TORKOL-4160 file (C-alpha; in steps of 0.2 Angstrom, whole numbers, padded with zeros to 4 digits, m for minus):
377
<pt num="1" X="m0016" Y="m0345" Z="0182"/>
<pt num="2" X="m0026" Y="m0339" Z="0167"/>
<pt num="3" X="m0031" Y="m0324" Z="0176"/>
<pt num="4" X="m0013" Y="m0320" Z="0181"/>
<pt num="5" X="m0007" Y="m0322" Z="0163"/>
<pt num="6" X="m0022" Y="m0311" Z="0156"/>
<pt num="7" X="m0017" Y="m0298" Z="0169"/>
<pt num="8" X="0001" Y="m0298" Z="0162"/>
<pt num="9" X="m0004" Y="m0297" Z="0144"/>
<pt num="10" X="m0016" Y="m0283" Z="0148"/>
<pt num="11" X="m0002" Y="m0273" Z="0157"/>
<pt num="12" X="0010" Y="m0277" Z="0142"/>
<pt num="13" X="m0002" Y="m0271" Z="0129"/>
<pt num="14" X="m0006" Y="m0255" Z="0139"/>
<pt num="15" X="0012" Y="m0250" Z="0141"/>
<pt num="16" X="0015" Y="m0254" Z="0123"/>
<pt num="17" X="0001" Y="m0242" Z="0118"/>
<pt num="18" X="0007" Y="m0228" Z="0129"/>
<pt num="19" X="0025" Y="m0230" Z="0122"/>
<pt num="20" X="0018" Y="m0230" Z="0104"/>
<pt num="21" X="0008" Y="m0215" Z="0107"/>
<pt num="22" X="0022" Y="m0206" Z="0116"/>
<pt num="23" X="0037" Y="m0210" Z="0104"/>
<pt num="24" X="0031" Y="m0202" Z="0088"/>
<pt num="25" X="0028" Y="m0186" Z="0098"/>
<pt num="26" X="0045" Y="m0186" Z="0106"/>
<pt num="27" X="0053" Y="m0190" Z="0089"/>
<pt num="28" X="0043" Y="m0177" Z="0080"/>
<pt num="29" X="0050" Y="m0163" Z="0090"/>
<pt num="30" X="0067" Y="m0167" Z="0084"/>
<pt num="31" X="0062" Y="m0171" Z="0067"/>
<pt num="32" X="0071" Y="m0161" Z="0054"/>
<pt num="33" X="0059" Y="m0150" Z="0042"/>
<pt num="34" X="0063" Y="m0149" Z="0024"/>
<pt num="35" X="0064" Y="m0131" Z="0019"/>
<pt num="36" X="0071" Y="m0131" Z="0001"/>
<pt num="37" X="0070" Y="m0112" Z="m0001"/>
<pt num="38" X="0086" Y="m0105" Z="0007"/>
<pt num="39" X="0079" Y="m0088" Z="0009"/>
<pt num="40" X="0064" Y="m0094" Z="0018"/>
<pt num="41" X="0075" Y="m0105" Z="0029"/>
<pt num="42" X="0087" Y="m0090" Z="0033"/>
<pt num="43" X="0072" Y="m0079" Z="0037"/>
<pt num="44" X="0064" Y="m0091" Z="0049"/>
<pt num="45" X="0081" Y="m0094" Z="0058"/>
<pt num="46" X="0083" Y="m0075" Z="0059"/>
<pt num="47" X="0066" Y="m0073" Z="0067"/>
<pt num="48" X="0070" Y="m0087" Z="0080"/>
<pt num="49" X="0087" Y="m0079" Z="0083"/>
<pt num="50" X="0096" Y="m0095" Z="0077"/>
<pt num="51" X="0111" Y="m0097" Z="0066"/>
<pt num="52" X="0106" Y="m0094" Z="0048"/>
<pt num="53" X="0113" Y="m0112" Z="0044"/>
<pt num="54" X="0103" Y="m0120" Z="0058"/>
<pt num="55" X="0093" Y="m0136" Z="0053"/>
<pt num="56" X="0076" Y="m0132" Z="0058"/>
<pt num="57" X="0065" Y="m0145" Z="0067"/>
<pt num="58" X="0047" Y="m0147" Z="0070"/>
<pt num="59" X="0049" Y="m0140" Z="0087"/>
<pt num="60" X="0058" Y="m0125" Z="0080"/>
<pt num="61" X="0043" Y="m0122" Z="0068"/>
<pt num="62" X="0030" Y="m0124" Z="0081"/>
<pt num="63" X="0038" Y="m0111" Z="0092"/>
<pt num="64" X="0036" Y="m0098" Z="0078"/>
<pt num="65" X="0022" Y="m0086" Z="0081"/>
<pt num="66" X="0028" Y="m0071" Z="0069"/>
<pt num="67" X="0037" Y="m0071" Z="0053"/>
<pt num="68" X="0042" Y="m0056" Z="0043"/>
<pt num="69" X="0050" Y="m0061" Z="0026"/>
<pt num="70" X="0046" Y="m0048" Z="0014"/>
<pt num="71" X="0057" Y="m0044" Z="m0002"/>
<pt num="72" X="0068" Y="m0059" Z="0000"/>
<pt num="73" X="0065" Y="m0068" Z="m0017"/>
<pt num="74" X="0056" Y="m0082" Z="m0009"/>
<pt num="75" X="0048" Y="m0094" Z="m0021"/>
<pt num="76" X="0044" Y="m0110" Z="m0011"/>
<pt num="77" X="0035" Y="m0111" Z="0005"/>
<pt num="78" X="0037" Y="m0130" Z="0008"/>
<pt num="79" X="0041" Y="m0133" Z="0026"/>
<pt num="80" X="0030" Y="m0118" Z="0032"/>
<pt num="81" X="0016" Y="m0130" Z="0035"/>
<pt num="82" X="0024" Y="m0135" Z="0052"/>
<pt num="83" X="0023" Y="m0117" Z="0059"/>
<pt num="84" X="0006" Y="m0121" Z="0065"/>
<pt num="85" X="0006" Y="m0108" Z="0079"/>
<pt num="86" X="0010" Y="m0093" Z="0067"/>
<pt num="87" X="m0001" Y="m0078" Z="0071"/>
<pt num="88" X="0007" Y="m0065" Z="0060"/>
<pt num="89" X="0015" Y="m0069" Z="0043"/>
<pt num="90" X="0021" Y="m0057" Z="0030"/>
<pt num="91" X="0028" Y="m0063" Z="0013"/>
<pt num="92" X="0025" Y="m0048" Z="0002"/>
<pt num="93" X="0035" Y="m0044" Z="m0013"/>
<pt num="94" X="0042" Y="m0061" Z="m0016"/>
<pt num="95" X="0041" Y="m0073" Z="m0031"/>
<pt num="96" X="0028" Y="m0085" Z="m0023"/>
<pt num="97" X="0015" Y="m0093" Z="m0034"/>
<pt num="98" X="0010" Y="m0108" Z="m0023"/>
<pt num="99" X="0003" Y="m0105" Z="m0006"/>
<pt num="100" X="m0004" Y="m0122" Z="m0002"/>
<pt num="101" X="0008" Y="m0124" Z="0012"/>
<pt num="102" X="m0002" Y="m0111" Z="0022"/>
<pt num="103" X="m0018" Y="m0121" Z="0022"/>
<pt num="104" X="m0017" Y="m0128" Z="0039"/>
<pt num="105" X="m0010" Y="m0112" Z="0048"/>
<pt num="106" X="m0027" Y="m0109" Z="0056"/>
<pt num="107" X="m0020" Y="m0098" Z="0070"/>
<pt num="108" X="m0016" Y="m0084" Z="0058"/>
<pt num="109" X="m0024" Y="m0067" Z="0061"/>
<pt num="110" X="m0013" Y="m0057" Z="0050"/>
<pt num="111" X="m0007" Y="m0062" Z="0033"/>
<pt num="112" X="0002" Y="m0052" Z="0019"/>
<pt num="113" X="0005" Y="m0059" Z="0002"/>
<pt num="114" X="0004" Y="m0044" Z="m0009"/>
<pt num="115" X="0016" Y="m0042" Z="m0023"/>
<pt num="116" X="0018" Y="m0060" Z="m0028"/>
<pt num="117" X="0013" Y="m0071" Z="m0042"/>
<pt num="118" X="m0002" Y="m0079" Z="m0034"/>
<pt num="119" X="m0017" Y="m0084" Z="m0044"/>
<pt num="120" X="m0025" Y="m0098" Z="m0033"/>
<pt num="121" X="m0030" Y="m0093" Z="m0015"/>
<pt num="122" X="m0041" Y="m0108" Z="m0011"/>
<pt num="123" X="m0028" Y="m0113" Z="0002"/>
<pt num="124" X="m0034" Y="m0098" Z="0013"/>
<pt num="125" X="m0052" Y="m0104" Z="0014"/>
<pt num="126" X="m0050" Y="m0112" Z="0031"/>
<pt num="127" X="m0040" Y="m0098" Z="0039"/>
<pt num="128" X="m0055" Y="m0092" Z="0048"/>
<pt num="129" X="m0046" Y="m0082" Z="0062"/>
<pt num="130" X="m0039" Y="m0070" Z="0049"/>
<pt num="131" X="m0042" Y="m0052" Z="0053"/>
<pt num="132" X="m0030" Y="m0043" Z="0041"/>
<pt num="133" X="m0027" Y="m0050" Z="0024"/>
<pt num="134" X="m0017" Y="m0042" Z="0010"/>
<pt num="135" X="m0017" Y="m0051" Z="m0007"/>
<pt num="136" X="m0015" Y="m0036" Z="m0018"/>
<pt num="137" X="m0004" Y="m0035" Z="m0034"/>
<pt num="138" X="m0006" Y="m0053" Z="m0039"/>
<pt num="139" X="m0014" Y="m0063" Z="m0053"/>
<pt num="140" X="m0030" Y="m0067" Z="m0043"/>
<pt num="141" X="m0047" Y="m0068" Z="m0052"/>
<pt num="142" X="m0058" Y="m0079" Z="m0041"/>
<pt num="143" X="m0060" Y="m0073" Z="m0023"/>
<pt num="144" X="m0075" Y="m0084" Z="m0018"/>
<pt num="145" X="m0064" Y="m0094" Z="m0006"/>
<pt num="146" X="m0063" Y="m0079" Z="0005"/>
<pt num="147" X="m0082" Y="m0080" Z="0009"/>
<pt num="148" X="m0079" Y="m0089" Z="0025"/>
<pt num="149" X="m0066" Y="m0077" Z="0033"/>
<pt num="150" X="m0080" Y="m0069" Z="0043"/>
<pt num="151" X="m0067" Y="m0061" Z="0055"/>
<pt num="152" X="m0059" Y="m0050" Z="0042"/>
<pt num="153" X="m0057" Y="m0032" Z="0047"/>
<pt num="154" X="m0045" Y="m0027" Z="0033"/>
<pt num="155" X="m0045" Y="m0034" Z="0015"/>
<pt num="156" X="m0034" Y="m0028" Z="0001"/>
<pt num="157" X="m0037" Y="m0036" Z="m0016"/>
<pt num="158" X="m0032" Y="m0022" Z="m0027"/>
<pt num="159" X="m0022" Y="m0023" Z="m0043"/>
<pt num="160" X="m0028" Y="m0041" Z="m0048"/>
<pt num="161" X="m0040" Y="m0047" Z="m0061"/>
<pt num="162" X="m0056" Y="m0048" Z="m0050"/>
<pt num="163" X="m0072" Y="m0043" Z="m0058"/>
<pt num="164" X="m0085" Y="m0050" Z="m0045"/>
<pt num="165" X="m0085" Y="m0047" Z="m0027"/>
<pt num="166" X="m0103" Y="m0052" Z="m0023"/>
<pt num="167" X="m0097" Y="m0068" Z="m0014"/>
<pt num="168" X="m0090" Y="m0057" Z="0000"/>
<pt num="169" X="m0106" Y="m0051" Z="0006"/>
<pt num="170" X="m0105" Y="m0060" Z="0023"/>
<pt num="171" X="m0089" Y="m0051" Z="0028"/>
<pt num="172" X="m0098" Y="m0039" Z="0038"/>
<pt num="173" X="m0084" Y="m0035" Z="0050"/>
<pt num="174" X="m0074" Y="m0026" Z="0037"/>
<pt num="175" X="m0068" Y="m0009" Z="0042"/>
<pt num="176" X="m0055" Y="m0006" Z="0027"/>
<pt num="177" X="m0057" Y="m0013" Z="0010"/>
<pt num="178" X="m0047" Y="m0010" Z="m0006"/>
<pt num="179" X="m0053" Y="m0016" Z="m0023"/>
<pt num="180" X="m0044" Y="m0003" Z="m0033"/>
<pt num="181" X="m0037" Y="m0007" Z="m0050"/>
<pt num="182" X="m0049" Y="m0021" Z="m0054"/>
<pt num="183" X="m0063" Y="m0022" Z="m0067"/>
<pt num="184" X="m0076" Y="m0022" Z="m0054"/>
<pt num="185" X="m0093" Y="m0015" Z="m0060"/>
<pt num="186" X="m0105" Y="m0019" Z="m0046"/>
<pt num="187" X="m0102" Y="m0013" Z="m0028"/>
<pt num="188" X="m0120" Y="m0016" Z="m0021"/>
<pt num="189" X="m0113" Y="m0028" Z="m0008"/>
<pt num="190" X="m0105" Y="m0014" Z="0001"/>
<pt num="191" X="m0122" Y="m0010" Z="0009"/>
<pt num="192" X="m0119" Y="m0025" Z="0020"/>
<pt num="193" X="m0103" Y="m0017" Z="0027"/>
<pt num="194" X="m0110" Y="m0005" Z="0040"/>
<pt num="195" X="m0093" Y="m0004" Z="0049"/>
<pt num="196" X="m0083" Y="0001" Z="0034"/>
<pt num="197" X="m0074" Y="0017" Z="0036"/>
<pt num="198" X="m0060" Y="0016" Z="0023"/>
<pt num="199" X="m0063" Y="0011" Z="0004"/>
<pt num="200" X="m0052" Y="0012" Z="m0011"/>
<pt num="201" X="m0061" Y="0010" Z="m0027"/>
<pt num="202" X="m0050" Y="0020" Z="m0039"/>
<pt num="203" X="m0047" Y="0012" Z="m0056"/>
<pt num="204" X="m0063" Y="0001" Z="m0055"/>
<pt num="205" X="m0077" Y="0002" Z="m0068"/>
<pt num="206" X="m0090" Y="0006" Z="m0055"/>
<pt num="207" X="m0104" Y="0018" Z="m0062"/>
<pt num="208" X="m0116" Y="0017" Z="m0048"/>
<pt num="209" X="m0110" Y="0024" Z="m0032"/>
<pt num="210" X="m0126" Y="0024" Z="m0022"/>
<pt num="211" X="m0121" Y="0010" Z="m0011"/>
<pt num="212" X="m0108" Y="0022" Z="m0003"/>
<pt num="213" X="m0122" Y="0033" Z="0004"/>
<pt num="214" X="m0127" Y="0020" Z="0016"/>
<pt num="215" X="m0110" Y="0018" Z="0024"/>
<pt num="216" X="m0101" Y="0028" Z="0037"/>
<pt num="217" X="m0085" Y="0031" Z="0026"/>
<pt num="218" X="m0071" Y="0042" Z="0033"/>
<pt num="219" X="m0058" Y="0039" Z="0019"/>
<pt num="220" X="m0063" Y="0036" Z="0001"/>
<pt num="221" X="m0051" Y="0034" Z="m0014"/>
<pt num="222" X="m0058" Y="0036" Z="m0032"/>
<pt num="223" X="m0052" Y="0039" Z="m0049"/>
<pt num="224" X="m0052" Y="0056" Z="m0057"/>
<pt num="225" X="m0065" Y="0051" Z="m0070"/>
<pt num="226" X="m0076" Y="0044" Z="m0056"/>
<pt num="227" X="m0079" Y="0061" Z="m0048"/>
<pt num="228" X="m0096" Y="0064" Z="m0057"/>
<pt num="229" X="m0104" Y="0048" Z="m0050"/>
<pt num="230" X="m0100" Y="0052" Z="m0032"/>
<pt num="231" X="m0111" Y="0064" Z="m0023"/>
<pt num="232" X="m0100" Y="0069" Z="m0008"/>
<pt num="233" X="m0115" Y="0078" Z="0000"/>
<pt num="234" X="m0122" Y="0061" Z="0003"/>
<pt num="235" X="m0107" Y="0054" Z="0012"/>
<pt num="236" X="m0109" Y="0064" Z="0028"/>
<pt num="237" X="m0095" Y="0056" Z="0038"/>
<pt num="238" X="m0082" Y="0058" Z="0025"/>
<pt num="239" X="m0066" Y="0067" Z="0031"/>
<pt num="240" X="m0053" Y="0063" Z="0018"/>
<pt num="241" X="m0055" Y="0060" Z="m0001"/>
<pt num="242" X="m0041" Y="0054" Z="m0012"/>
<pt num="243" X="m0043" Y="0056" Z="m0031"/>
<pt num="244" X="m0030" Y="0047" Z="m0041"/>
<pt num="245" X="m0024" Y="0048" Z="m0059"/>
<pt num="246" X="m0017" Y="0065" Z="m0066"/>
<pt num="247" X="m0016" Y="0075" Z="m0056"/>
<pt num="248" X="m0015" Y="0065" Z="m0040"/>
<pt num="249" X="m0023" Y="0074" Z="m0025"/>
<pt num="250" X="m0033" Y="0072" Z="m0009"/>
<pt num="251" X="m0047" Y="0082" Z="m0001"/>
<pt num="252" X="m0046" Y="0085" Z="0017"/>
<pt num="253" X="m0065" Y="0089" Z="0020"/>
<pt num="254" X="m0061" Y="0092" Z="0039"/>
<pt num="255" X="m0050" Y="0107" Z="0034"/>
<pt num="256" X="m0060" Y="0111" Z="0018"/>
<pt num="257" X="m0044" Y="0110" Z="0008"/>
<pt num="258" X="m0040" Y="0101" Z="m0008"/>
<pt num="259" X="m0021" Y="0098" Z="m0009"/>
<pt num="260" X="m0012" Y="0094" Z="m0026"/>
<pt num="261" X="0006" Y="0089" Z="m0029"/>
<pt num="262" X="0011" Y="0091" Z="m0047"/>
<pt num="263" X="0028" Y="0091" Z="m0056"/>
<pt num="264" X="0031" Y="0105" Z="m0069"/>
<pt num="265" X="0045" Y="0111" Z="m0080"/>
<pt num="266" X="0056" Y="0124" Z="m0073"/>
<pt num="267" X="0053" Y="0143" Z="m0078"/>
<pt num="268" X="0037" Y="0138" Z="m0088"/>
<pt num="269" X="0019" Y="0145" Z="m0089"/>
<pt num="270" X="0009" Y="0133" Z="m0078"/>
<pt num="271" X="m0009" Y="0128" Z="m0083"/>
<pt num="272" X="m0020" Y="0116" Z="m0073"/>
<pt num="273" X="m0038" Y="0110" Z="m0076"/>
<pt num="274" X="m0050" Y="0116" Z="m0062"/>
<pt num="275" X="m0053" Y="0100" Z="m0053"/>
<pt num="276" X="m0069" Y="0105" Z="m0043"/>
<pt num="277" X="m0085" Y="0099" Z="m0050"/>
<pt num="278" X="m0104" Y="0099" Z="m0046"/>
<pt num="279" X="m0111" Y="0081" Z="m0044"/>
<pt num="280" X="m0118" Y="0084" Z="m0061"/>
<pt num="281" X="m0101" Y="0085" Z="m0069"/>
<pt num="282" X="m0101" Y="0104" Z="m0072"/>
<pt num="283" X="m0086" Y="0113" Z="m0065"/>
<pt num="284" X="m0087" Y="0124" Z="m0050"/>
<pt num="285" X="m0077" Y="0140" Z="m0055"/>
<pt num="286" X="m0064" Y="0148" Z="m0043"/>
<pt num="287" X="m0072" Y="0162" Z="m0032"/>
<pt num="288" X="m0068" Y="0179" Z="m0040"/>
<pt num="289" X="m0052" Y="0187" Z="m0033"/>
<pt num="290" X="m0045" Y="0171" Z="m0024"/>
<pt num="291" X="m0033" Y="0165" Z="m0037"/>
<pt num="292" X="m0015" Y="0168" Z="m0029"/>
<pt num="293" X="0001" Y="0173" Z="m0038"/>
<pt num="294" X="m0008" Y="0182" Z="m0052"/>
<pt num="295" X="m0016" Y="0167" Z="m0059"/>
<pt num="296" X="m0031" Y="0169" Z="m0072"/>
<pt num="297" X="m0046" Y="0158" Z="m0075"/>
<pt num="298" X="m0053" Y="0153" Z="m0092"/>
<pt num="299" X="m0071" Y="0148" Z="m0090"/>
<pt num="300" X="m0072" Y="0142" Z="m0108"/>
<pt num="301" X="m0058" Y="0129" Z="m0105"/>
<pt num="302" X="m0060" Y="0127" Z="m0086"/>
<pt num="303" X="m0042" Y="0130" Z="m0084"/>
<pt num="304" X="m0031" Y="0141" Z="m0073"/>
<pt num="305" X="m0014" Y="0148" Z="m0079"/>
<pt num="306" X="0000" Y="0156" Z="m0070"/>
<pt num="307" X="0013" Y="0165" Z="m0081"/>
<pt num="308" X="0027" Y="0169" Z="m0069"/>
<pt num="309" X="0028" Y="0160" Z="m0052"/>
<pt num="310" X="0047" Y="0165" Z="m0050"/>
<pt num="311" X="0053" Y="0155" Z="m0035"/>
<pt num="312" X="0035" Y="0151" Z="m0028"/>
<pt num="313" X="0031" Y="0133" Z="m0028"/>
<pt num="314" X="0013" Y="0134" Z="m0020"/>
<pt num="315" X="m0003" Y="0142" Z="m0026"/>
<pt num="316" X="m0021" Y="0142" Z="m0021"/>
<pt num="317" X="m0038" Y="0148" Z="m0025"/>
<pt num="318" X="m0055" Y="0146" Z="m0016"/>
<pt num="319" X="m0071" Y="0137" Z="m0022"/>
<pt num="320" X="m0089" Y="0138" Z="m0015"/>
<pt num="321" X="m0103" Y="0126" Z="m0020"/>
<pt num="322" X="m0117" Y="0135" Z="m0012"/>
<pt num="323" X="m0131" Y="0122" Z="m0015"/>
<pt num="324" X="m0121" Y="0109" Z="m0005"/>
<pt num="325" X="m0117" Y="0114" Z="0012"/>
<pt num="326" X="m0100" Y="0108" Z="0018"/>
<pt num="327" X="m0092" Y="0107" Z="0001"/>
<pt num="328" X="m0083" Y="0123" Z="m0001"/>
<pt num="329" X="m0065" Y="0128" Z="0003"/>
<pt num="330" X="m0048" Y="0131" Z="m0005"/>
<pt num="331" X="m0037" Y="0122" Z="m0018"/>
<pt num="332" X="m0019" Y="0121" Z="m0015"/>
<pt num="333" X="m0006" Y="0116" Z="m0028"/>
<pt num="334" X="0012" Y="0112" Z="m0022"/>
<pt num="335" X="0023" Y="0112" Z="m0037"/>
<pt num="336" X="0039" Y="0103" Z="m0039"/>
<pt num="337" X="0051" Y="0107" Z="m0053"/>
<pt num="338" X="0059" Y="0096" Z="m0065"/>
<pt num="339" X="0076" Y="0104" Z="m0063"/>
<pt num="340" X="0082" Y="0117" Z="m0049"/>
<pt num="341" X="0076" Y="0134" Z="m0052"/>
<pt num="342" X="0090" Y="0146" Z="m0054"/>
<pt num="343" X="0094" Y="0164" Z="m0060"/>
<pt num="344" X="0108" Y="0168" Z="m0071"/>
<pt num="345" X="0122" Y="0156" Z="m0075"/>
<pt num="346" X="0121" Y="0137" Z="m0073"/>
<pt num="347" X="0131" Y="0128" Z="m0059"/>
<pt num="348" X="0143" Y="0121" Z="m0072"/>
<pt num="349" X="0147" Y="0139" Z="m0079"/>
<pt num="350" X="0150" Y="0146" Z="m0061"/>
<pt num="351" X="0162" Y="0131" Z="m0057"/>
<pt num="352" X="0172" Y="0136" Z="m0073"/>
<pt num="353" X="0172" Y="0154" Z="m0069"/>
<pt num="354" X="0178" Y="0151" Z="m0051"/>
<pt num="355" X="0191" Y="0139" Z="m0057"/>
<pt num="356" X="0197" Y="0152" Z="m0070"/>
<pt num="357" X="0198" Y="0166" Z="m0056"/>
<pt num="358" X="0208" Y="0154" Z="m0044"/>
<pt num="359" X="0220" Y="0150" Z="m0058"/>
<pt num="360" X="0222" Y="0169" Z="m0062"/>
<pt num="361" X="0225" Y="0173" Z="m0044"/>
<pt num="362" X="0238" Y="0159" Z="m0043"/>
<pt num="363" X="0247" Y="0165" Z="m0059"/>
<pt num="364" X="0247" Y="0183" Z="m0054"/>
<pt num="365" X="0253" Y="0179" Z="m0036"/>
<pt num="366" X="0267" Y="0168" Z="m0042"/>
<pt num="367" X="0272" Y="0181" Z="m0054"/>
<pt num="368" X="0272" Y="0194" Z="m0040"/>
<pt num="369" X="0283" Y="0183" Z="m0029"/>
<pt num="370" X="0295" Y="0179" Z="m0043"/>
<pt num="371" X="0297" Y="0198" Z="m0047"/>
<pt num="372" X="0299" Y="0202" Z="m0028"/>
<pt num="373" X="0313" Y="0189" Z="m0026"/>
<pt num="374" X="0321" Y="0195" Z="m0042"/>
<pt num="375" X="0321" Y="0214" Z="m0037"/>
<pt num="376" X="0328" Y="0209" Z="m0019"/>
<pt num="377" X="0343" Y="0202" Z="m0028"/>
């Protein structure tokens, strides 16, 4: 009798445990998720092809693998913590300051948060599957919490308030790295990034570029005033060099051409500073006889002037730095004008003249018809 009673109690307890374990899970799928930000809710519903007013459930959120919600004025990420299967998430150019809701989204491999108001990125420390992370144009000063994201291939932290990147020394899988627009002085950790092919360090305060010479960089962006510290001859793999500030240009080292884009006043003399320098900081003058369109070089000021380009909007000259093989070629300036180039009268004047001519024709024609009818009578 006792054995039979014990058996019944055991079966009852076992069934109860199974039901208790199963019931929360069953209920959880249909549990509504509180998403107070209306714009975020609409974006999720749109991504899932649901009605924009649909009340999202835990099951809905768990089915979300990608979300593109850029420039939607989103400010609150509450509710997004249930999207545990997200692989790709873009929330750039919103009004987000708190990203704590992202801390458990450990399946993320791609995350875009640029152009927000974020200062604390500690919530990202556990997202170790991330390969692409964009947190540029925020208010970030401390990036030490990114040190464990060892799978990162692309990291953009430009336009923040970051002065120290030494904590990132273990991110040896980085292929593309942007630190532009930060008060960063020391880039010695870049020596660890043997796979780095793209680097943007424009607008930093770096004074020692020697760590770059140990890399296999293909694309490099620097500031105009950083040219003297970068010896291009020591970056053998470089194929494209962007140099920012005024003027903005890039150097295509494969084609041996430096290409500029510059806006100038219409019908004016154009003077530019020769941008080609030796690594010592001394200018490399244009080769004799190579300045197009009648331009002249002033060695004292290191400037080139064109007095009358007419309708031409492109000029060029050649340079040759003989001591450094591979760094010679042509400079091309593509000019755009502040107002349309024209000869003679302005468009408004022409409109007035044409209108006057039409009016004269109408008046004369009307007078002629009136006279003809009068004579026929």
